[in-house]
N, C-alpha and C positions, 0 to 999 in steps of 0.2 A: 113874637105874643109882647113884647115892646109894641110892636105898629099897633096890633093889636087892644093895649090897652090904653096907649094914649089919644086913638082915634074913641075909644067909650068909651073916657074918661073927661077927654081936652085936658088937660094935666098932662104938666112936665114930669117924666117916669124918670124914677129914680130910684137905684136895688131896694127902696124899704118902701114906694111902690106893687115894683115886682113882689118882692115878699108879699104882703101886703092882697093882693089881687086874689097871690097864689094860697091864701091862708081862706078868703071867702069862697071860692070857688070851688076850697077843698082838692086841689091841686093835689097829687104826693107825687116823692122821686122813684123813678124807674133805675136801671140802671139799662144799659145799652148794650147788647148781646150781638159781638159783630160777627156778621157775614163768614163763610169758609172764602178767601181771595181768590177770586176770580179774574184776572190779568184778561187782557188777551191774549198770554200764553195758554193758559190756562185752560180759559175756551174753547181754545184750540185746536191743545191735547183732546178735549174729550168727544169733540167734533170728530178727530179721528181717531178715535179709539171704538168711537159709537159704529164710525162709518167701517171700521176694519170685522167689526161681530154684527155686521149686517145681513150675514148669509150663516149663521149662527141658527141654528135648532134647540127644539128644548129641551129636547134630550143632550145638547152639547153643552150648554150649563150644568144639565144634573152632575155632572163632570169637576165643577167647581169643589173647591177646598175653601172658605174665605175663614177668614182668619182679624183676630186682631188683640192688645195687651190694652190694660186699663187697670190705672187705683180707685179706688174705693173708703175712700175716712169716713167714717163710723158718727160722728162730731163731727157739725160743722165746727172747723176754725174761729174762732171772733175776729173779727176786724171793723177794730174800734174807731178808726180810719172813714170806713163808706159806714158805720150805720149808723143812721137816725129816728126821733120821730117824732113824730108833729104833733103838738097837741101842746091848748094856748095855756096851761102852766104844768107844773109834775104832775101836782093830787090829779091830773084829769090821766096818767099815763099809771097803767094796773101796773104790780109788780114783775110781772113775769117776762111785759115789752121790758121794765129798765134793765131788770137783770138776764144775766148771760149762762147758764152754767158751765163752770171751767170744769172740762176734764184732764187730766193728768196722763200723757203715754199714749193718749187717741189710739183707739187698732187700726191701722191699716191695711188691707188686705187687694194683693198686689194679682191679678187675674188676666190669663191667658184665655181664648178660645177659640176651635179650629170646628167645623162643623160642615158632614157631606151631607150626599143627598137621605144616606143609612144614619148617620150615625155624628152626635153630639159629645166632643168632648174638650173637658179644661184641667187647668193648671193652675194651680197656690203658689205662685210665691211663694219660697222657703221663708223663712222667718230670717234676718237680719242680714239677707244676698240684695246686693248692687243687680238692680236689674240693666248690668252693662250689654252692649256687644256678646261679650266671652257669654256671660252667662247666658244671653239668646239663646246663641248658636250652641254651646256644650251642656244645655236641659231640654232647653225647648224644644230646639231643632232636632237633635243628637237623641232624647231619652223620648221625647212624647211625637213631635210630629211626625219622623220619619216612622215612627213603627206605626203610628198610625193608619197611616197613606200606607204605607205597604198590607194595609193588614185588608185580606179580599173580601173581612166580617164587617169592616166600610168604606169600600168604595164601593160600585157599580165594577170599575174598571181599574183593575191593579197598573194599569197600561195608560190610562188615558189620564186617571186623575191630574189636572192642576191646579197647583196651591198658589192663593191669593190671599196678599198679605197689601198692608199698608209702606206708604213709603220713610216709613219711620226710617230715621239713618241706622241703624241695628240690621234692618233689612236688607238697607242701598247701600254698606260695606261691601266694598267686593268680595272680603273674608266670606262673608254671609252669601255670594252670589255663586263663587265658587267650591264651596260648603253642597252647594245644591243642586248642583251639578256634578260634581264627585260624586254624588249617593244616588245620582237619576232620579232626582225630582224632577219634572214640569214644573216649572213658574212663571206670571208675566216679569220679566225679567222689568228695567227701571227703561229702558226707550219702548215699551210696550205700553206700562200698565201705568196711567197718568198722576196716581197717585190717593190720599186721604180725601175722600168725601163720602157721604152716612148714603146719597146715592147708588152710589156704584158697589160701596164693600155693603154688605147684608148684615156682617157680623158682629159690626156697630150698631147699627138696632138691636137684636143680644145685648148685649152689652148694654145701652141704654137701661132694658128692660129691667135688666140687675141692679143697673144703681141705683133706679127708679123702685125697685119689691124690697130693696136694702133702705131705701128712706121712709117707709110708709109702716115696715117694719121696725125698724129702730123710732119712728117718731109717737108710733101705737107703745114701744114698752116706757118712752121717756116719759112718756103721757100720762100714763099709768104710776110711772115712779116720785117723779116728781111735778109733777101735777103742774105741767109744761111741755109747746112743743118745738121741738127741734129739728135739725135737718141734717142731711151728709152730704161734706162739698166734696168732690172727684177733682183732683190733679193728677195732669199726667204733664211732667217737665221732660220735655226730650233735650239730655244730655249731646254732646258728637259722638258719641258709640252706642245710644237704648236711650232705654230711660231712666230718670231717677229719684 
C-alpha cells in the first residue's frame, strides 16, 4: 500500500500520509482470521487418511459418530485494545457505537455434541465444573457417549459404530484412549485420525450453526431491550488435559 500511495501522489510517504489516504478512500481496519495450520506434515497426514478411506462406501460412512465440544459466550467480552471507530469527530459517532453494554458474570455454555445417522445427542456442561480430562472421561464418555453408542435405537449397528473426535488433549490422553478400548468402543486413534479440521469432522459444522443461532437470538433480544446490537464470542482454550 505504501508503494501504491507514493506512485499515486508522488510525495514522501509518512504514517500521517497513509492515515489520510485510508481516511479519504474509506478504508476500514479488519482483523485477519488465521487459517488452520497446514504444514507439510498436516498435508501428508490428510492425504494418507484420504487414501486410507478410498475404498469406503457410503454405507461405511453411515457408521461414523462424529463429536465435538465448544464454549459459547452469550455476550461479547469487551476488548478495548482492538476496538476502533474511525470518524471525523466524536460528534459523528453514534452513541451505540461509542459505548458497549457491560454484563456482569455473563453466561457461558459448555456444549458437547455427538450424532449418528439416526440420532443427535448433546450435553450441557454442569455449572461450576471444569471441563478437564477427568470430567471428559467420567461424565461425557462414561455417562453419555458409551450408553449412546451402545443403544440400538441410536446407531445402525452397535458393533460397527466408530466414535470420531478431534485431537483435543482430553481425547489424545492415554487414559482416554485406554478407557475407550476397555469399553469396546471403536474409534479412530492418534495414529489414524489426522485431527481437528472442519472438512473432516462434521460435528464442528453443527457447533458453528448453534453459535450462529445463539448470536442471532441474543442480538435480537438485546436490540429490543437496549436499542443496540451486540454479538457473542466463542472461546475454546485448551489446557494440558482438556478444555478450560
